[in-house]
N, C-alpha and C positions, 0 to 999 in steps of 0.2 A: 708384304705391304697390305695385302688384303687383310691380314690379321690385325695389323695396326689400325686399319680403317674400321674393322669390326669392333675392336676394343674401344676406339674413340666413340663409335656409334653407341656401343653398349654403355660406356661411361656417361655419355651425353643423355641417353634414355634414363639411366638411373638417377642422374642429376635432375632431369626434368621431373621424374616421378617424385623425387624428394622435395623439389620446389613446390610441386602441385600439392603434396601432402602438407607442407608448411602453410601454403596459401589456404588450403581447405581448413586446416586447423585454426589459422588466423581468422578466416571468414566465420567459422563456427563460434570462435571466441567473441568476435564483434557482434554477431547475431544474438548470442546469449546475453551480452551486456545490453544490447539494444532492447531485447525483450524485457529484461529486468527493469531497464529505465522506463520502458513503455508501461509496464505494470505499475511501477512506482508513480509515474505521472497520472495514470488512470485512477489509482487509489487517492492521490492528492486531489484530483478533480472531483471525484465522488465525495470525498470528505468536504471539500469546499462547497459543492452543491448541496450537501446535507445541511451544512451550517447555514447557508443562505436560505434554504427551505425552512429551517427551524426559525430563523430570524423573521422571515416573511409570515410564518404561522403566528408567531408572537405578535407581530404588528397587526395582523388581521384580527386576532382575538382581542387585542387591546382596543382597536377601533370599534369592534362590536360591543365590548363592555362599555366604552365611553358613550356610544350611541344609545345603548340600553339605559344608562344612567340619565342621559339627557331626556329620553322619552319618559322615564319614571318621574323626573323633576317636572316635566311638562304636565304629566298626569296629576301630580300632587298640586301643582299650581291651579290646574283646571278644577280639581275637586275642592280645593280651598276656596276658589272664587264661587263655586256652586254653594258651598256651605255658608259662606258669608252672605251671599244673595238670599238664601233661604232664611237665615237667621234675621237678616234685615227686614224681610217681608213679614216675619212673624213678630216683630217688635210691637206692632200695634196691639196685638193680643197680650203681649207681656206687660204693656203699660197698665193694664187692668189689674195685674197681680200686685199684692201688697209688698212682696219682696222686691219688685222693681223700684217702687217708690222709696223703700228703705235704702236700697243699695245706691240709687241715684243721689239721695240726700246725703248719704255718708261720703260718697266720692266728692261731691261738690263742697260739702262742709270742710273736708280735709283740704281741698284746693283753696278755699277762702282763707283758711288759717295759714296756708303756705305763702300766699301772695304777700310780698313785703310792702304793703301800702295801706293807708288808712281808709281810702275810698276804693271799694272793690265792686266791679261790675260782673254780674252773672247773666250771660245770655243763654236762653233756652227756648225751645219751641213753646207755643202756648199750652200744649198738652203737658209737657214736662214741667213748665213753670207752676202749674196748678198742683203738681205732685210734690214739689220741693217744700220741705218743712225745716228751713235753716234756723239754727240757733244763733243768737247774737254772739258776736265775738268782741271782746273788750278792745276798745280803741279802733274799731273798724265800722264803717258804714257800708251796708250791702245794698246795692241797687240792682233790681231785677229787670232785665230787658227782654222783650220777646224777640226771638230770632225767627228764621224761616220755619214753617210747619214741618218741613221734611227733616229737620235736625233732630237727632235722638241723643239725649245727654245734654251737656252744657259746656260753655267756654267761660272760664273764670279769668278775669284780667284786672289790671290796675286801671285807673281812670283814663290815662292816655294810651293804653293798649301796648305799652312797651314790654310789659311782663304778662305772659299769658300761659294758662294751663288749660290744655284741651282735654276735656272729659267727655267728648262725644263718643258714641258707640263706634263710629267709623275710625276715630283716632286710636281707641283702645284696641280694636281689631288689627289695625295696621301695626301697632306696637307688638302685638302677639303673633303676627303672621309668621315670622321666622321660626318661632317655637312650635306653632301649629304645623308648619310645613315639615319641620324635623320629625314630628310625631307621625305625620302622614307617610313620609318617606320610610320610617321604621316599619309602619304597618304594611306598606307595599313590599318592602324587603322580606318581612316575615311571611307574607302570603306566597312569595316566590319559592320559599323553601318547603 
């Protein structure tokens, strides 16, 4: 009986060892899979973080470029206003030049010819009125009126003022402003390089 009990104990111990080995093997397998899954998740998280970092970097660079462009545009506007102000101040000296009188007369003459009316009014400052040497235009009467002394250039219009061509220096500069700003922006861009 003792032998039977010993055999049962021995078989039980062997069975317990076998079950433990199976459990340890199963535990090892589960741990291996868990480690692999953890590595996989870690890599996925790192990849996601890298993509988010790259997206954030692109966003920051884009904002910086936009801010720089805005500042460049503000600089161009400021420079343009300075240039216009300096040129406006120097107009008094330009009025003494023959080229000014010729150009003013040519611009106003063309405007007189363009106005679709028989009675044309030319408004200019007293200084510019003296410089104008307008030719007669067939079928048109030209009336010269003095405008404010600060006006440079002239405004040409029909009798009732419904059709008007503004040939003032200020209007010409305003018309040219986008083109001038574009040139200034190109110069600013060139100096950056």
